[in-house]
C-alpha positions as CSV (number, residue, x, y, z in Angstrom):
1,X,14.9,138.9,-113.6
2,X,14.3,135.4,-114.8
3,X,15.9,132.4,-113.0
4,X,16.1,129.1,-114.8
5,X,15.9,125.9,-112.7
6,X,17.0,122.6,-114.4
7,X,16.7,119.4,-112.4
8,X,18.8,116.5,-113.6
9,X,19.1,112.8,-112.7
10,X,21.8,110.7,-114.3
11,X,21.8,110.8,-118.1
12,X,24.8,113.1,-117.7
13,X,26.2,113.1,-121.2
14,X,22.9,114.1,-122.8
15,X,22.2,116.7,-120.1
16,X,25.5,118.5,-120.6
17,X,25.1,118.5,-124.3
18,X,21.6,120.0,-124.0
19,X,22.8,122.5,-121.4
20,X,25.6,123.8,-123.6
21,X,23.0,124.4,-126.4
22,X,20.4,126.1,-124.1
23,X,22.9,128.5,-122.5
24,X,23.2,130.4,-125.7
25,X,19.6,131.5,-125.2
26,X,19.9,132.1,-121.4
27,X,22.6,134.7,-121.3
28,X,20.6,137.2,-119.3
29,X,19.2,134.7,-116.9
30,X,20.3,133.2,-113.6
31,X,20.8,129.4,-114.3
32,X,20.5,126.9,-111.5
33,X,21.1,123.2,-112.0
34,X,19.9,120.8,-109.3
35,X,21.7,117.4,-109.5
36,X,19.4,114.8,-107.9
37,X,21.8,111.9,-108.4
38,X,24.0,111.8,-105.2
39,X,26.2,109.1,-106.6
40,X,27.2,111.1,-109.7
41,X,28.7,114.6,-109.0
42,X,28.5,117.2,-111.8
43,X,30.9,119.7,-110.2
44,X,33.9,118.9,-112.5
45,X,31.7,118.6,-115.6
46,X,30.1,122.0,-115.1
47,X,33.3,123.9,-114.6
48,X,33.2,124.7,-118.3
49,X,30.0,126.7,-117.6
50,X,31.1,129.2,-114.9
51,X,27.7,131.0,-115.0
52,X,26.0,127.9,-113.6
53,X,24.9,127.7,-110.0
54,X,25.1,124.0,-109.1
55,X,23.1,122.4,-106.2
56,X,24.0,118.8,-105.5
57,X,21.5,116.9,-103.4
58,X,23.0,114.6,-100.8
59,X,19.9,112.4,-101.1
60,X,17.5,111.8,-104.0
61,X,14.6,114.2,-103.6
62,X,12.7,113.3,-106.7
63,X,11.5,115.7,-109.4
64,X,9.3,117.9,-107.1
65,X,11.9,118.2,-104.3
66,X,14.8,119.0,-106.7
67,X,12.9,121.7,-108.5
68,X,11.6,123.2,-105.2
69,X,15.1,123.4,-103.9
70,X,16.3,125.3,-107.0
71,X,13.3,127.7,-106.8
72,X,14.1,128.4,-103.1
73,X,17.6,129.5,-104.1
74,X,16.5,131.5,-107.2
75,X,16.6,135.3,-107.1
76,X,14.3,136.0,-110.0
77,X,10.7,137.0,-109.9
78,X,9.9,134.5,-112.6
79,X,11.1,130.9,-112.8
80,X,11.7,129.2,-116.1
81,X,11.5,125.4,-115.5
82,X,13.3,123.2,-118.0
83,X,13.8,119.4,-117.9
84,X,17.2,118.1,-118.7
85,X,15.9,116.7,-121.9
86,X,14.4,120.0,-123.2
87,X,16.1,122.1,-126.0
88,X,15.3,125.7,-126.5
89,X,14.9,127.1,-130.1
90,X,15.0,130.7,-129.2
91,X,14.5,133.2,-126.3
92,X,10.7,133.5,-126.9
93,X,10.2,132.6,-123.2
94,X,10.9,136.3,-122.6
95,X,7.4,136.9,-124.1
96,X,6.0,134.6,-121.4
97,X,7.7,136.5,-118.7
98,X,6.1,139.7,-120.0
99,X,2.7,138.1,-119.8
100,X,3.4,137.2,-116.1
101,X,4.6,140.7,-115.4
102,X,1.5,142.3,-116.8
103,X,-1.1,140.0,-115.1
104,X,-0.7,139.5,-111.4
105,X,-3.3,136.6,-111.5
106,X,-1.3,134.7,-114.1
107,X,0.4,131.8,-112.3
108,X,2.2,130.2,-115.3
109,X,2.7,130.2,-119.0
110,X,3.3,126.9,-120.6
111,X,5.0,126.2,-124.0
112,X,4.3,124.0,-127.0
113,X,6.6,120.9,-126.9
114,X,7.8,119.2,-130.0
115,X,8.5,115.5,-129.4
116,X,10.9,113.2,-131.3
117,X,8.1,112.2,-133.7
118,X,7.3,115.9,-134.3
119,X,4.1,115.5,-132.3
120,X,3.1,118.7,-130.4
121,X,2.2,118.4,-126.7
122,X,1.9,120.9,-123.9
123,X,-1.7,121.9,-123.9
124,X,-3.8,119.8,-121.5
125,X,-7.4,119.3,-120.5
126,X,-8.5,118.1,-117.1
127,X,-11.7,116.3,-116.4
128,X,-13.6,113.9,-114.1
129,X,-14.6,110.5,-115.4
130,X,-15.4,107.1,-114.0
131,X,-14.7,108.2,-110.4
132,X,-11.3,109.6,-111.2
133,X,-9.6,113.0,-111.9
134,X,-8.1,112.5,-115.4
135,X,-6.2,114.5,-118.0
136,X,-5.5,114.3,-121.7
137,X,-3.9,116.2,-124.5
138,X,-6.1,119.2,-125.6
139,X,-8.2,119.1,-128.7
140,X,-6.5,122.1,-130.2
141,X,-3.2,124.0,-129.7
142,X,-4.5,127.6,-129.9
143,X,-3.7,130.2,-127.4
144,X,-5.8,129.6,-124.3
145,X,-6.1,128.4,-120.8
146,X,-4.2,125.2,-119.8
147,X,-5.2,122.4,-117.4
148,X,-1.8,122.4,-116.0
149,X,1.7,123.8,-116.7
150,X,4.1,121.0,-117.3
151,X,7.0,121.2,-114.9
152,X,9.6,120.6,-117.6
153,X,8.6,123.5,-120.0
154,X,7.0,126.5,-118.5
155,X,7.6,129.7,-116.7
156,X,6.0,130.5,-113.3
157,X,5.5,133.5,-111.0
158,X,7.7,132.8,-108.0
159,X,5.6,134.8,-105.6
160,X,2.4,132.9,-106.6
161,X,4.3,129.6,-106.5
162,X,5.2,130.3,-102.8
163,X,1.6,131.4,-102.0
164,X,0.1,128.1,-103.2
165,X,2.7,126.1,-101.3
166,X,5.1,125.0,-104.1
167,X,5.7,121.5,-105.4
168,X,4.6,118.7,-103.0
169,X,7.2,116.1,-102.1
170,X,4.5,113.5,-101.5
171,X,4.6,112.9,-105.3
172,X,8.3,111.9,-105.2
173,X,10.0,110.7,-107.3
174,X,7.8,111.8,-110.2
175,X,4.4,112.2,-111.9
176,X,1.4,114.3,-111.0
177,X,3.4,117.0,-109.1
178,X,2.9,119.6,-111.7
179,X,-0.8,118.7,-112.1
180,X,-1.2,119.1,-108.3
181,X,0.6,122.4,-108.3
182,X,-1.4,123.8,-111.1
183,X,-4.7,122.6,-109.7
184,X,-4.0,124.4,-106.4
185,X,-3.2,127.5,-108.5
186,X,-6.6,127.2,-110.2
187,X,-8.4,126.7,-106.9
188,X,-6.6,129.8,-105.5
189,X,-8.1,131.9,-108.3
190,X,-5.0,132.1,-110.5
191,X,-4.7,131.4,-114.3
192,X,-2.5,129.2,-116.4
193,X,-2.0,130.1,-120.1
194,X,-0.7,128.0,-123.0
195,X,1.1,130.0,-125.7
196,X,1.7,128.0,-128.9
197,X,4.2,130.6,-130.2
198,X,6.8,129.5,-127.7
199,X,8.1,126.1,-128.9
200,X,10.7,123.8,-127.3
201,X,11.9,120.3,-128.2
202,X,11.2,117.8,-125.5
203,X,12.4,114.2,-125.5
204,X,9.8,113.0,-123.0
205,X,10.7,110.1,-120.6
206,X,14.3,109.9,-121.9
207,X,15.5,109.7,-118.2
208,X,12.5,108.0,-116.5
209,X,12.2,105.3,-119.1
210,X,15.9,104.6,-119.1
211,X,16.6,104.3,-115.4
212,X,13.3,103.0,-113.9
213,X,11.4,99.7,-114.3
214,X,8.2,100.1,-116.4
215,X,6.0,98.2,-113.9
216,X,7.2,100.3,-111.0
217,X,6.6,103.5,-113.0
218,X,3.0,102.4,-113.6
219,X,2.5,101.8,-109.9
220,X,3.9,105.3,-109.0
221,X,1.6,106.9,-111.6
222,X,-1.5,105.1,-110.1
223,X,-0.3,105.9,-106.5
224,X,0.1,109.6,-107.4
225,X,-3.3,109.8,-109.0
226,X,-4.9,108.5,-105.8
227,X,-2.8,111.0,-103.8
228,X,-4.1,113.8,-106.0
229,X,-7.7,112.9,-105.6
230,X,-7.6,112.3,-101.8
231,X,-5.6,115.5,-101.2
232,X,-7.3,118.0,-103.5
233,X,-10.9,117.0,-104.4
234,X,-13.5,118.6,-102.0
235,X,-16.7,118.1,-104.0
236,X,-18.8,115.4,-102.1
237,X,-20.4,114.2,-105.3
238,X,-17.0,113.6,-106.9
239,X,-15.7,111.9,-103.8
240,X,-18.7,109.6,-103.6
241,X,-18.3,108.6,-107.3
242,X,-14.6,107.9,-106.6
243,X,-15.5,105.7,-103.6
244,X,-18.2,103.8,-105.5
245,X,-15.8,103.2,-108.4
246,X,-13.1,101.9,-106.0
247,X,-15.5,99.4,-104.5
248,X,-16.0,97.6,-107.8
249,X,-12.7,98.3,-109.6
250,X,-10.3,97.0,-107.0
251,X,-11.5,93.4,-107.1
252,X,-11.4,93.5,-110.9
253,X,-7.9,95.1,-111.0
254,X,-6.6,92.3,-108.8
255,X,-6.6,90.2,-111.9
256,X,-6.5,92.7,-114.7
257,X,-3.9,95.3,-113.6
258,X,-2.2,94.5,-110.4
259,X,-0.1,97.7,-110.7
260,X,-3.3,99.6,-110.0
261,X,-3.8,97.7,-106.7
262,X,-0.2,98.2,-105.7
263,X,-0.5,101.9,-106.4
264,X,-3.6,102.1,-104.3
265,X,-1.9,100.3,-101.4
266,X,1.1,102.6,-101.6
267,X,-1.3,105.6,-101.4
268,X,-3.1,104.2,-98.4
269,X,0.1,104.1,-96.5
270,X,0.5,107.8,-97.1
271,X,-3.1,108.6,-96.1
272,X,-2.3,110.4,-92.8
273,X,0.1,112.7,-94.7
274,X,-2.4,113.2,-97.5
275,X,-5.2,114.1,-95.1
276,X,-3.0,116.6,-93.2
277,X,-2.5,118.5,-96.5
278,X,-6.1,118.8,-97.4
279,X,-7.4,122.4,-97.6
280,X,-10.6,124.2,-98.2
281,X,-10.6,126.6,-101.2
282,X,-13.0,129.3,-102.2
283,X,-12.9,128.1,-105.8
284,X,-14.7,124.8,-106.1
285,X,-13.7,121.7,-108.1
286,X,-16.8,122.2,-110.3
287,X,-15.7,125.8,-111.1
288,X,-12.2,124.7,-112.1
289,X,-13.2,121.6,-114.1
290,X,-16.1,123.5,-115.8
291,X,-13.5,125.8,-117.5
292,X,-12.6,122.8,-119.7
293,X,-14.9,121.6,-122.5
294,X,-14.1,117.9,-121.8
295,X,-15.5,118.0,-118.3
296,X,-17.8,115.0,-117.9
297,X,-18.9,112.3,-115.6
298,X,-21.2,112.9,-112.6
299,X,-22.2,116.3,-113.9
300,X,-23.6,117.2,-117.3
301,X,-21.0,117.6,-120.1
302,X,-20.3,121.3,-120.6
303,X,-21.0,122.3,-124.1
304,X,-18.2,123.7,-126.1
305,X,-18.2,127.5,-126.7
306,X,-16.1,129.8,-128.7
307,X,-14.0,130.4,-125.7
308,X,-13.5,126.7,-124.9
309,X,-10.0,125.2,-124.7
């Protein structure tokens, strides 16, 4: 059984329009909507969709918290995660569920996402550079491993999701929570696949950009990047390079990009909680990052092979 979890925050009219469209392709699925806007109930609006299970948060939990609550209620073995600004073209996600069913080590299958300008996104590379864990759009969109499964357009194995600990609310309200989840999956020895034959339409940032201040968004993005590194990176060489970079970048950023400094300070205040969540994994950072051809920085650049991303 497939359960669909759709978190939503404000943007009600567009969400309901998208939901009506998507339900045509979700007839055989359990569909759970998590409303993360306590001031704006969806109960009356969703009465026209009797098959929907609605969860209304009493407080704003952020993207990670909202999805996690939906997954906890889901009965399916596989969870289709859809943002409120994603439109399905078909039911090809069933193919992804079959991939998960056949491979017990497959944590997630992510989809190609067509943006407003027809640009394709969804396949990602992860790498270490200039003292930081970084990511970018992949060089090609062929079938292959993926740096992380984007939380708004992928299907995951619920059992493995629970094994790695699920989405971390430290990243609330948004950004980096899906990178964090996927990285923990990689370090637990699981796999993440990108399948370009499964295509959805995704209007990225249609909610975040509309309802949040751009400077504050940048601060949160920086904060969560720091959280990710301090929580997940074990390699002493990488950590040392991060520390060295901080020592000379922070004074410069005081004048060049103060959002960076504010993000750092916000992360420092969370340091006790971050340290409490650090774990040791059998799979090393080097082993994970070396799977991707763009891995560079303190270690030699890995040459591309025929099997590279």
